[in-house]
MMTF fields as JSON, N, C-alpha, C and O atoms, coordinates in Angstrom:
{
  "mmtfVersion": "1.0.0",
  "mmtfProducer": "UNKNOWN",
  "numBonds": 283,
  "numAtoms": 284,
  "numGroups": 71,
  "numChains": 1,
  "numModels": 1,
  "chainsPerModel": [1],
  "groupsPerChain": [71],
  "chainIdList": ["A"],
  "bondAtomList": [4, 2, 8, 6, 12, 10, 16, 14, 20, 18, 24, 22, 28, 26, 32, 30, 36, 34, 40, 38, 44, 42, 48, 46, 52, 50, 56, 54, 60, 58, 64, 62, 68, 66, 72, 70, 76, 74, 80, 78, 84, 82, 88, 86, 92, 90, 96, 94, 100, 98, 104, 102, 108, 106, 112, 110, 116, 114, 120, 118, 124, 122, 128, 126, 132, 130, 136, 134, 140, 138, 144, 142, 148, 146, 152, 150, 156, 154, 160, 158, 164, 162, 168, 166, 172, 170, 176, 174, 180, 178, 184, 182, 188, 186, 192, 190, 196, 194, 200, 198, 204, 202, 208, 206, 212, 210, 216, 214, 220, 218, 224, 222, 228, 226, 232, 230, 236, 234, 240, 238, 244, 242, 248, 246, 252, 250, 256, 254, 260, 258, 264, 262, 268, 266, 272, 270, 276, 274, 280, 278],
  "bondOrderList": [1, 1, 1, 1, 1, 1, 1, 1, 1, 1, 1, 1, 1, 1, 1, 1, 1, 1, 1, 1, 1, 1, 1, 1, 1, 1, 1, 1, 1, 1, 1, 1, 1, 1, 1, 1, 1, 1, 1, 1, 1, 1, 1, 1, 1, 1, 1, 1, 1, 1, 1, 1, 1, 1, 1, 1, 1, 1, 1, 1, 1, 1, 1, 1, 1, 1, 1, 1, 1, 1],
  "groupList": [{"groupName": "THR", "atomNameList": ["N", "CA", "C", "O"], "elementList": ["N", "C", "C", "O"], "formalChargeList": [0, 0, 0, 0], "bondAtomList": [1, 0, 2, 1, 3, 2], "bondOrderList": [1, 1, 2], "singleLetterCode": "T", "chemCompType": "L-PEPTIDE LINKING"}, {"groupName": "HIS", "atomNameList": ["N", "CA", "C", "O"], "elementList": ["N", "C", "C", "O"], "formalChargeList": [0, 0, 0, 0], "bondAtomList": [1, 0, 2, 1, 3, 2], "bondOrderList": [1, 1, 2], "singleLetterCode": "H", "chemCompType": "L-PEPTIDE LINKING"}, {"groupName": "GLU", "atomNameList": ["N", "CA", "C", "O"], "elementList": ["N", "C", "C", "O"], "formalChargeList": [0, 0, 0, 0], "bondAtomList": [1, 0, 2, 1, 3, 2], "bondOrderList": [1, 1, 2], "singleLetterCode": "E", "chemCompType": "L-PEPTIDE LINKING"}, {"groupName": "SER", "atomNameList": ["N", "CA", "C", "O"], "elementList": ["N", "C", "C", "O"], "formalChargeList": [0, 0, 0, 0], "bondAtomList": [1, 0, 2, 1, 3, 2], "bondOrderList": [1, 1, 2], "singleLetterCode": "S", "chemCompType": "L-PEPTIDE LINKING"}, {"groupName": "PHE", "atomNameList": ["N", "CA", "C", "O"], "elementList": ["N", "C", "C", "O"], "formalChargeList": [0, 0, 0, 0], "bondAtomList": [1, 0, 2, 1, 3, 2], "bondOrderList": [1, 1, 2], "singleLetterCode": "F", "chemCompType": "L-PEPTIDE LINKING"}, {"groupName": "GLY", "atomNameList": ["N", "CA", "C", "O"], "elementList": ["N", "C", "C", "O"], "formalChargeList": [0, 0, 0, 0], "bondAtomList": [1, 0, 2, 1, 3, 2], "bondOrderList": [1, 1, 2], "singleLetterCode": "G", "chemCompType": "PEPTIDE LINKING"}, {"groupName": "TYR", "atomNameList": ["N", "CA", "C", "O"], "elementList": ["N", "C", "C", "O"], "formalChargeList": [0, 0, 0, 0], "bondAtomList": [1, 0, 2, 1, 3, 2], "bondOrderList": [1, 1, 2], "singleLetterCode": "Y", "chemCompType": "L-PEPTIDE LINKING"}, {"groupName": "ASN", "atomNameList": ["N", "CA", "C", "O"], "elementList": ["N", "C", "C", "O"], "formalChargeList": [0, 0, 0, 0], "bondAtomList": [1, 0, 2, 1, 3, 2], "bondOrderList": [1, 1, 2], "singleLetterCode": "N", "chemCompType": "L-PEPTIDE LINKING"}, {"groupName": "LEU", "atomNameList": ["N", "CA", "C", "O"], "elementList": ["N", "C", "C", "O"], "formalChargeList": [0, 0, 0, 0], "bondAtomList": [1, 0, 2, 1, 3, 2], "bondOrderList": [1, 1, 2], "singleLetterCode": "L", "chemCompType": "L-PEPTIDE LINKING"}, {"groupName": "PRO", "atomNameList": ["N", "CA", "C", "O"], "elementList": ["N", "C", "C", "O"], "formalChargeList": [0, 0, 0, 0], "bondAtomList": [1, 0, 2, 1, 3, 2], "bondOrderList": [1, 1, 2], "singleLetterCode": "P", "chemCompType": "L-PEPTIDE LINKING"}, {"groupName": "LYS", "atomNameList": ["N", "CA", "C", "O"], "elementList": ["N", "C", "C", "O"], "formalChargeList": [0, 0, 0, 0], "bondAtomList": [1, 0, 2, 1, 3, 2], "bondOrderList": [1, 1, 2], "singleLetterCode": "K", "chemCompType": "L-PEPTIDE LINKING"}, {"groupName": "ILE", "atomNameList": ["N", "CA", "C", "O"], "elementList": ["N", "C", "C", "O"], "formalChargeList": [0, 0, 0, 0], "bondAtomList": [1, 0, 2, 1, 3, 2], "bondOrderList": [1, 1, 2], "singleLetterCode": "I", "chemCompType": "L-PEPTIDE LINKING"}, {"groupName": "VAL", "atomNameList": ["N", "CA", "C", "O"], "elementList": ["N", "C", "C", "O"], "formalChargeList": [0, 0, 0, 0], "bondAtomList": [1, 0, 2, 1, 3, 2], "bondOrderList": [1, 1, 2], "singleLetterCode": "V", "chemCompType": "L-PEPTIDE LINKING"}, {"groupName": "GLN", "atomNameList": ["N", "CA", "C", "O"], "elementList": ["N", "C", "C", "O"], "formalChargeList": [0, 0, 0, 0], "bondAtomList": [1, 0, 2, 1, 3, 2], "bondOrderList": [1, 1, 2], "singleLetterCode": "Q", "chemCompType": "L-PEPTIDE LINKING"}, {"groupName": "ASP", "atomNameList": ["N", "CA", "C", "O"], "elementList": ["N", "C", "C", "O"], "formalChargeList": [0, 0, 0, 0], "bondAtomList": [1, 0, 2, 1, 3, 2], "bondOrderList": [1, 1, 2], "singleLetterCode": "D", "chemCompType": "L-PEPTIDE LINKING"}, {"groupName": "ALA", "atomNameList": ["N", "CA", "C", "O"], "elementList": ["N", "C", "C", "O"], "formalChargeList": [0, 0, 0, 0], "bondAtomList": [1, 0, 2, 1, 3, 2], "bondOrderList": [1, 1, 2], "singleLetterCode": "A", "chemCompType": "L-PEPTIDE LINKING"}, {"groupName": "ARG", "atomNameList": ["N", "CA", "C", "O"], "elementList": ["N", "C", "C", "O"], "formalChargeList": [0, 0, 0, 0], "bondAtomList": [1, 0, 2, 1, 3, 2], "bondOrderList": [1, 1, 2], "singleLetterCode": "R", "chemCompType": "L-PEPTIDE LINKING"}, {"groupName": "TRP", "atomNameList": ["N", "CA", "C", "O"], "elementList": ["N", "C", "C", "O"], "formalChargeList": [0, 0, 0, 0], "bondAtomList": [1, 0, 2, 1, 3, 2], "bondOrderList": [1, 1, 2], "singleLetterCode": "W", "chemCompType": "L-PEPTIDE LINKING"}, {"groupName": "CYS", "atomNameList": ["N", "CA", "C", "O"], "elementList": ["N", "C", "C", "O"], "formalChargeList": [0, 0, 0, 0], "bondAtomList": [1, 0, 2, 1, 3, 2], "bondOrderList": [1, 1, 2], "singleLetterCode": "C", "chemCompType": "L-PEPTIDE LINKING"}],
  "groupTypeList": [0, 1, 2, 3, 4, 5, 6, 0, 7, 8, 9, 9, 5, 8, 10, 7, 6, 10, 11, 12, 13, 8, 3, 14, 11, 1, 11, 5, 9, 3, 11, 14, 8, 14, 14, 4, 14, 2, 11, 8, 10, 8, 15, 8, 8, 13, 10, 9, 7, 16, 12, 12, 11, 0, 5, 14, 8, 11, 14, 10, 8, 15, 17, 8, 9, 13, 12, 18, 2, 16, 8],
  "groupIdList": [1, 2, 3, 4, 5, 6, 7, 8, 9, 10, 11, 12, 13, 14, 15, 16, 17, 18, 19, 20, 21, 22, 23, 24, 25, 26, 27, 28, 29, 30, 31, 32, 33, 34, 35, 36, 37, 38, 39, 40, 41, 42, 43, 44, 45, 46, 47, 48, 49, 50, 51, 52, 53, 54, 55, 56, 57, 58, 59, 60, 61, 62, 63, 64, 65, 66, 67, 68, 69, 70, 71],
  "secStructList": [7, 7, 7, 7, 7, 7, 7, 6, 6, 7, 7, 1, 6, 6, 6, 6, 7, 7, 3, 3, 3, 7, 7, 7, 7, 7, 5, 5, 6, 5, 5, 7, 2, 2, 2, 2, 2, 2, 2, 2, 2, 2, 2, 6, 6, 1, 7, 7, 1, 3, 3, 3, 7, 7, 1, 7, 7, 5, 1, 1, 1, 6, 6, 1, 2, 2, 2, 2, 6, 6, 7],
  "xCoordList": [25.878, 26.154, 24.347, 23.482, 24.294, 22.704, 23.214, 24.118, 21.948, 21.764, 20.688, 20.19, 19.809, 18.521, 18.679, 19.611, 17.832, 17.688, 16.834, 16.362, 16.222, 14.562, 14.77, 15.431, 13.92, 12.868, 11.357, 10.256, 11.965, 10.958, 9.546, 9.831, 8.234, 7.382, 7.173, 6.407, 7.727, 6.697, 5.141, 4.411, 4.878, 3.382, 2.87, 2.839, 2.359, 1.928, 2.198, 2.728, 1.643, 1.811, 2.729, 2.563, 4.635, 5.578, 6.28, 7.413, 5.168, 6.056, 6.495, 5.933, 7.67, 8.197, 8.808, 9.595, 8.4, 8.63, 10.075, 11.06, 9.797, 11.601, 11.98, 11.178, 13.567, 13.876, 14.547, 15.158, 15.207, 16.318, 16.698, 16.06, 18.552, 18.93, 20.338, 21.262, 20.067, 21.519, 22.457, 21.992, 23.793, 24.63, 25.597, 26.327, 25.48, 26.497, 27.244, 28.472, 26.828, 26.169, 27.026, 27.45, 27.362, 28.326, 28.107, 28.962, 27.092, 26.858, 28.132, 28.16, 28.951, 29.588, 31.019, 31.023, 32.04, 33.037, 32.663, 31.456, 33.235, 32.744, 31.65, 31.434, 30.966, 29.185, 29.221, 29.659, 28.367, 27.037, 26.134, 25.749, 25.61, 23.705, 23.301, 22.392, 24.021, 23.579, 23.931, 23.643, 24.414, 25.21, 24.234, 23.652, 23.782, 22.291, 21.211, 20.56, 21.043, 19.561, 20.154, 19.492, 21.215, 21.851, 20.889, 20.099, 22.039, 22.104, 20.23, 19.896, 19.751, 18.141, 17.072, 16.08, 17.583, 16.898, 16.599, 15.567, 18.366, 18.932, 18.67, 18.542, 18.536, 17.26, 16.173, 15.875, 15.237, 13.642, 14.043, 12.928, 14.578, 14.53, 14.277, 13.869, 14.543, 15.009, 13.002, 12.831, 12.397, 10.541, 10.399, 9.499, 11.716, 11.468, 9.747, 8.699, 10.044, 8.714, 8.76, 7.991, 10.243, 10.851, 12.243, 12.982, 12.232, 14.17, 14.842, 14.718, 15.475, 16.024, 17.223, 18.005, 17.29, 18.911, 19.593, 19.424, 20.688, 21.716, 22.708, 22.839, 23.588, 24.493, 24.919, 24.099, 25.463, 25.924, 25.186, 25.338, 24.707, 23.584, 24.97, 25.6, 25.37, 25.406, 26.967, 27.066, 28.322, 29.559, 28.493, 27.813, 28.16, 27.602, 26.435, 25.971, 25.771, 24.425, 24.367, 23.991, 24.617, 23.989, 23.364, 22.709, 23.55, 23.265, 22.355, 21.65, 21.991, 20.32, 19.671, 19.123, 19.001, 17.296, 17.498, 16.816, 18.777, 18.114, 18.962, 19.891, 18.62, 18.752, 17.368, 17.075, 16.793, 15.356, 15.031, 14.542, 14.884, 13.705, 13.295, 12.257, 14.622, 14.957, 13.944, 13.263, 13.895, 13.606, 11.773, 11.112],
  "yCoordList": [-12.049, -11.66, -11.624, -10.837, -12.293, -12.02, -11.834, -12.375, -10.47, -10.035, -10.025, -10.25, -9.754, -9.501, -8.291, -8.053, -7.75, -6.595, -6.831, -7.95, -6.012, -6.839, -5.465, -5.473, -4.483, -3.49, -3.282, -3.593, -2.557, -2.627, -2.033, -1.031, -1.754, -0.316, -0.378, 0.415, -1.113, -0.852, -1.092, -1.65, -0.552, -1.177, -2.21, -2.301, -3.21, -4.566, -4.987, -6.053, -3.742, -4.617, -4.49, -4.406, -4.463, -4.438, -5.793, -6.244, -6.32, -7.552, -8.579, -8.888, -9.025, -10.054, -9.727, -10.473, -8.061, -7.329, -8.246, -8.498, -8.646, -9.034, -8.211, -7.859, -8.059, -7.059, -7.436, -7.756, -7.837, -8.332, -6.839, -5.815, -7.367, -5.872, -6.385, -7.143, -5.748, -6.712, -5.466, -4.661, -5.268, -4.122, -4.126, -5.07, -3.223, -3.229, -4.484, -4.441, -5.311, -6.215, -6.252, -7.296, -5.064, -4.666, -5.848, -6.633, -5.788, -7.322, -6.726, -5.499, -7.131, -6.994, -8.092, -9.125, -7.631, -8.891, -9.31, -9.459, -9.972, -10.706, -11.39, -12.571, -10.36, -11.138, -10.554, -9.566, -12.032, -11.714, -12.372, -12.781, -12.527, -12.604, -14.282, -14.759, -14.516, -16.127, -16.023, -16.977, -15.152, -15.142, -14.478, -14.902, -13.255, -12.09, -13.237, -13.485, -13.871, -15.033, -15.979, -16.961, -15.838, -17.029, -16.347, -16.687, -14.777, -13.997, -13.928, -14.192, -13.831, -13.087, -14.275, -13.954, -15.68, -16.662, -17.21, -17.637, -16.98, -16.777, -15.995, -16.577, -14.607, -13.873, -14.213, -14.222, -14.583, -14.808, -16.31, -16.832, -16.883, -18.245, -17.531, -18.139, -16.577, -16.127, -15.153, -14.125, -15.523, -14.983, -13.567, -13.132, -12.841, -11.725, -10.508, -10.599, -9.865, -8.92, -7.933, -7.739, -7.287, -6.153, -6.826, -7.126, -6.913, -6.887, -5.525, -5.283, -5.061, -3.608, -3.979, -4.706, -2.95, -2.6, -1.733, -0.672, -1.767, -0.412, -0.602, -1.599, 0.902, 0.249, 0.327, 0.938, 0.143, -0.029, -1.292, -2.186, -1.469, -2.882, -2.951, -4.007, -2.056, -2.561, -1.617, -0.644, -2.151, -1.698, -1.291, -0.353, -1.729, -0.988, -0.414, -0.872, 0.166, 1.042, -0.578, -1.625, -0.536, -1.933, -3.163, -3.959, -3.438, -4.338, -4.353, -5.351, -2.788, -2.74, -3.067, -3.74, -2.893, -4.174, -5.0, -5.218, -5.862, -7.333, -7.663, -8.465, -6.971, -6.763, -6.017, -6.305, -5.237, -5.146, -5.907, -6.415, -7.091, -8.094, -9.101, -9.752, -9.019, -10.071, -9.369, -10.045, -8.189, -7.647, -7.323, -6.916],
  "zCoordList": [-36.619, -34.896, -34.476, -34.86, -33.954, -33.216, -31.812, -31.176, -31.416, -29.991, -30.059, -31.162, -28.884, -28.433, -27.496, -26.728, -27.672, -26.362, -25.846, -26.049, -24.99, -24.419, -23.032, -21.994, -23.615, -22.776, -22.533, -22.988, -21.525, -20.439, -20.765, -20.109, -21.211, -20.867, -22.66, -23.206, -23.224, -24.45, -24.505, -23.686, -25.615, -25.863, -26.355, -27.583, -25.583, -26.073, -27.716, -28.03, -28.913, -29.799, -30.704, -31.921, -29.55, -30.177, -29.171, -29.336, -28.01, -27.364, -28.448, -29.499, -27.891, -29.401, -30.422, -31.005, -30.922, -32.055, -32.547, -31.853, -34.047, -34.033, -35.602, -36.467, -35.586, -36.661, -36.74, -35.721, -38.38, -38.898, -39.385, -39.63, -39.41, -39.579, -40.354, -40.059, -41.231, -42.961, -43.381, -44.187, -42.855, -42.671, -44.146, -44.449, -44.744, -45.31, -46.225, -46.154, -46.858, -48.002, -48.964, -49.461, -49.315, -50.792, -51.887, -52.296, -52.158, -53.559, -54.549, -54.454, -55.262, -56.27, -56.14, -55.471, -56.854, -56.682, -55.971, -56.161, -54.366, -53.453, -53.1, -52.829, -53.158, -52.186, -54.027, -54.617, -54.473, -55.256, -54.924, -53.829, -56.431, -55.999, -55.167, -54.487, -55.484, -55.152, -53.678, -52.955, -53.261, -51.743, -51.323, -50.324, -51.961, -51.218, -51.249, -50.234, -52.318, -51.734, -50.875, -50.538, -50.506, -48.831, -47.151, -46.27, -47.838, -46.969, -46.968, -45.813, -47.298, -47.822, -46.95, -46.295, -47.154, -46.915, -45.481, -44.964, -44.852, -43.708, -42.654, -41.576, -42.681, -42.439, -42.221, -41.027, -43.087, -42.941, -42.168, -42.153, -41.796, -41.079, -39.335, -38.345, -39.408, -38.201, -38.11, -37.455, -38.538, -38.609, -38.007, -37.289, -38.563, -38.766, -38.731, -39.371, -38.059, -38.616, -39.881, -40.822, -39.418, -40.365, -40.178, -39.241, -41.508, -41.671, -43.075, -44.276, -41.976, -42.711, -42.902, -42.288, -44.509, -45.081, -44.733, -45.335, -43.599, -43.553, -44.696, -45.405, -44.75, -45.15, -46.25, -46.936, -46.608, -48.527, -48.866, -48.033, -49.51, -50.346, -51.713, -51.676, -52.698, -54.02, -53.972, -53.225, -55.031, -55.327, -56.339, -55.924, -57.54, -59.072, -59.045, -58.001, -59.412, -59.329, -60.347, -59.82, -61.19, -62.501, -61.732, -62.405, -60.05, -59.809, -59.428, -59.279, -59.045, -58.771, -58.931, -58.058, -60.392, -60.661, -59.964, -58.962, -60.425, -60.071, -58.771, -58.871, -57.363, -56.407, -55.537, -54.377, -56.208, -56.139, -56.307, -55.298, -58.045, -57.811, -56.551, -56.437, -55.486, -54.329, -53.31, -52.539, -53.344, -51.634, -51.83, -50.874]
}
């Protein structure tokens, strides 16, 4: 889902500042590392100033090293 928000009175340095939020990806049986690579690729196509990941990223701790390599 793509949402745009506009705010008045922001500092000049934040004008056109873009944040991509990825939430509750749950890498595991349903979403694998190839899917995660595609998600990251699509996020970066938006040319964000920041990417934030919120919620659950992995379902098993064993995935953590491979996921961290991609970040």
